[in-house]
C-alpha positions in Angstrom: -14.8 -18.9 -0.4 -16.7 -18.4 3.0 -17.6 -14.3 4.6 -14.4 -13.8 6.2 -13.8 -13.0 9.8 -12.6 -10.0 11.5 -8.7 -9.1 11.3 -6.9 -6.5 12.5 -5.9 -3.6 10.3 -3.7 -1.4 11.2 -1.8 1.8 9.3 2.3 2.5 9.2 4.3 4.7 7.8 8.2 4.6 6.6 10.7 6.9 5.4 12.6 6.2 2.2 15.3 9.3 2.3 13.1 11.8 2.3 9.7 10.6 1.0 7.1 9.2 3.4 4.8 5.9 2.5 1.9 5.0 4.2 0.9 1.3 3.9 -2.1 -0.7 5.9 -1.0 -4.6 7.4 -4.0 -6.9 7.9 -3.5 -9.8 10.1 -0.5 -11.1 11.6 2.2 -13.7 11.5 4.9 -14.6 9.3 3.4 -15.3 6.0 3.9 -11.9 4.2 1.8 -11.1 1.3 2.4 -7.4 -0.2 -0.5 -6.2 -2.4 -0.2 -2.7 -5.0 -2.2 -0.5 -6.5 -3.0 0.4 -10.2 -1.2 3.5 -11.9 -2.5 6.6 -10.5 -4.6 4.2 -8.0 -4.6 4.0 -4.2 -4.1 1.1 -1.7 -7.7 1.0 -0.8 -8.3 -0.7 -4.0 -7.0 -3.8 -2.9 -8.6 -4.1 0.7 -11.2 -6.9 -0.3 -8.4 -9.2 -1.3 -6.1 -8.3 1.2 -9.2 -8.8 4.2 -9.5 -12.6 2.1 -6.1 -13.2 2.2 -5.5 -12.0 6.1 -8.7 -14.1 7.3 -6.8 -17.2 5.8 -3.9 -16.6 8.2 -1.7 -14.5 5.8 0.1 -11.0 7.0 -1.1 -8.8 4.1 0.2 -5.2 3.5 -1.2 -2.7 1.0 1.5 0.0 -0.2 1.0 3.0 -1.5 3.5 3.8 -3.9 5.2 7.1 -4.5 3.2 9.5 -5.6 -0.1 7.6 -4.7 -2.5 7.4 -2.3 -1.4 9.2 0.9 2.4 9.1 0.4 3.6 11.6 -0.3 4.1 13.3 -3.9 6.8 15.0 -5.2 6.5 17.1 -8.5 9.8 15.3 -10.0 9.5 12.9 -12.7 13.6 12.1 -11.9 12.0 10.0 -8.7 9.3 7.7 -10.3 10.2 4.6 -12.6 9.4 0.9 -12.4 13.0 0.2 -10.9 12.1 3.0 -8.4 8.8 1.0 -7.2 10.3 -2.3 -6.6 12.7 -0.6 -4.6 10.1 0.9 -2.4 8.6 -2.2 -1.9 12.2 -3.7 -0.6 12.3 -1.0 1.3 9.2 -1.8 2.8 9.9 -5.5 3.6 13.1 -3.9 5.4 10.8 -1.8 7.2 8.8 -4.6 8.5 11.5 -7.4 9.4 10.2 -9.4 6.6 12.9 -11.4 4.7 10.5 -12.6 2.0 7.0 -12.0 1.1 4.6 -13.1 -2.1 4.7 -10.0 -4.2 1.0 -8.6 -6.3 -0.8 -6.3 -7.9 -3.2 -5.6 -10.9 -1.6 -3.2 -13.7 0.9 -1.4 -12.4 1.3 -3.4 -9.1 1.8 -6.6 -11.5 4.3 -4.7 -13.6 6.2 -3.7 -10.3 5.9 -6.9 -8.5 8.0 -8.5 -12.0 10.5 -5.5 -10.9 11.1 -6.7 -7.4 11.8 -10.1 -8.9 14.4 -8.7 -10.7 16.0 -6.3 -8.7 15.2 -8.4 -5.1 14.6 -12.1 -5.9 15.9 -13.5 -2.9 12.7 -11.6 -1.1 9.9 -12.9 -3.2 8.5 -16.0 -2.4 5.6 -15.7 -5.4 4.0 -13.6 -7.6 0.3 -12.9 -7.6 -0.1 -10.8 -11.3 -3.3 -9.6 -12.5 -2.9 -7.6 -15.8 0.2 -7.4 -16.3 1.4 -4.1 -19.0 3.8 -5.8 -21.5 4.6 -5.6 -24.9 0.9 -6.4 -26.5 0.3 -3.0 -24.5 2.6 -0.5 -25.6 1.1 1.5 -28.2 -2.7 1.0 -26.4 -1.1 2.5 -23.4 0.6 5.3 -24.9 -3.5 6.3 -26.7 -4.9 5.9 -23.2 -1.8 7.3 -20.6 -0.6 9.9 -23.3 -3.0 13.2 -23.2 -3.9 12.4 -19.7 0.0 13.2 -18.9 -0.5 16.0 -21.1 -3.6 17.3 -19.9 -1.5 17.0 -16.1 1.5 18.9 -17.8 -0.2 21.8 -20.1 -3.8 21.6 -19.0 -3.8 21.3 -15.4 -7.3 23.6 -14.2 -8.9 20.4 -16.1 -7.4 17.8 -13.2 -8.0 20.4 -10.7 -11.0 20.8 -11.8 -12.3 17.0 -11.6 -10.4 16.8 -8.2 -12.8 19.9 -6.9 -15.5 18.2 -8.3 -15.0 14.7 -7.1 -13.9 15.4 -3.8 -17.5 17.0 -3.2 -19.2 12.9 -3.2 -19.3 12.0 0.2 -17.2 8.6 -0.1 -19.8 6.9 2.2 -22.7 7.1 -0.3 -21.6 5.4 -2.9 -20.6 1.6 -3.6 -16.7 0.5 -2.7 -15.8 0.1 -6.4 -17.2 3.7 -7.4 -15.4 5.4 -4.1 -12.1 4.0 -5.6 -12.9 5.8 -8.8 -13.4 9.4 -7.1 -10.4 8.6 -4.6 -8.6 8.3 -7.9 -9.6 11.5 -9.7 -8.3 13.3 -6.4 -4.7 14.4 -8.5 -2.6 16.9 -8.1 -1.6 18.0 -11.9 2.0 18.0 -11.1 2.3 15.3 -9.0 0.1 13.2 -11.5 2.4 14.3 -14.5 5.7 13.7 -13.1 4.0 9.8 -12.1 2.6 9.6 -15.9 5.7 10.8 -17.3 8.6 9.0 -15.3 6.2 5.4 -16.3 6.0 6.4 -19.8 9.0 7.3 -20.5 11.2 4.6 -18.3 11.1 0.7 -18.5 7.4 -0.4 -18.2 9.0 -3.7 -17.3 12.2 -6.2 -16.8 12.7 -7.3 -20.3 11.4 -10.9 -21.7 15.3 -12.4 -20.6 14.6 -11.4 -17.0 11.4 -12.4 -17.0 12.1 -16.0 -18.2 14.6 -16.2 -15.3 11.9 -15.2 -12.7 12.1 -19.1 -10.4 9.5 -18.7 -8.1 5.9 -20.1 -8.5 3.7 -17.3 -10.0 0.1 -16.9 -10.7 -0.9 -14.8 -13.8 -4.4 -13.5 -14.1 -5.9 -12.2 -17.4 -9.4 -11.3 -18.8 -10.9 -10.5 -22.6 -11.8 -7.3 -23.8 -9.5 -4.9 -22.5 -7.0 -3.7 -24.7 -5.2 -1.5 -22.1 -4.0 -4.5 -19.8 -4.8 -7.4 -23.0 -4.8 -11.5 -22.2 -2.0 -12.2 -24.7 0.1 -10.5 -22.3 -0.7 -12.1 -19.0 -0.4 -15.8 -21.3 2.7 -14.4 -22.8 3.9 -13.7 -19.0 2.7 -17.2 -17.8 4.5 -19.1 -20.9 7.7 -17.5 -19.9 8.1 -17.8 -16.3 8.8 -21.2 -15.8 6.4 -21.9 -12.7 3.8 -20.0 -13.7 0.5 -20.6 -14.5 -2.6 -18.8 -16.0 -5.8 -18.0 -14.7 -8.8 -16.6 -17.1 -10.9 -14.0 -15.6 -14.6 -14.0 -16.9 -13.8 -10.3 -17.4 -12.0 -7.3 -15.8 -15.1 -7.1 -13.6 -15.3 -10.6 -12.0 -12.6 -9.6 -9.5 -14.4 -6.6 -8.3 -17.6 -7.9 -8.3 -18.0 -11.6 -8.0 -14.8 -12.2 -6.0 -15.0 -15.6 -5.0 -13.9 -17.7 -7.4 -10.6 -15.3 -8.0 -10.1 -15.3 -4.2 -10.1 -18.6 -3.7 -7.7 -19.2 -6.2 -5.3 -16.2 -4.8 -6.0 -17.8 -1.9 -4.7 -21.3 -2.4 -1.9 -20.2 -4.2 -0.6 -18.0 -1.6 -1.0 -21.2 0.6 0.8 -23.1 -1.5 3.6 -20.3 -1.8 4.3 -20.9 1.5 4.1 -24.0 2.0 7.1 -25.1 -0.6 10.6 -25.4 0.0 12.2 -21.5 0.3 11.9 -19.2 -3.2 15.1 -19.8 -5.1 14.6 -16.2 -6.7 16.3 -15.4 -10.0 17.8 -18.9 -11.4 22.1 -18.5 -11.4 22.0 -15.7 -8.8 
């Protein structure tokens, strides 16, 4: 893709009950795209792709899910689940007045996108998912995220100390993705433990029977050598969804540091979603 022209960017917020959620809009128009971040990360990680898609005429929105980024961070694990995150995306669409959107995201954001397709199929124009976490990733996910949850719950000083140290690094002096890593370390122990508890002990993704019933165009991006997001999960999802296609990235770093090819694939896919008939959601719904 050529260099992206400047597009308008606006920060907004809405309330779901007592909880405030914050988002950023890129571009304008009725071709909506919602992009969602990874676990414990923030919506700014979606900024490069959001800008690239907005430059192609899309109206892109990035959302900080509850417990993440600049949205509220309750310390109650009962408010966190994949289904709850999916409901937050639907509430965002209601707030924006968007009947449908292409929903996409990375890791946690990929799984939340699948939840939206399960709970509100009529609102989904297409799915753009990178690194879904499904059956093949459960054990490694527990190995990686279990200790983090326990540290936040029983050794909260480790989270607070990490936050204090990383906050001292000026974000303007480091590369973009280094800043994302530093921002991800900006956690509070109680909300962090609550978020991870809700995710780890809840439904990680819709079951295979529901995934097979998703009937919208889907682009699934996977890459090798990532045990937390195995390419086998991405390939399995692409095989389960009838209208899906699998795009293999060279590595987890390609879309971060050499994004031109995958940005182009994503832009072509999203354009196609809006040029086809209205999405029918889940078969039989």
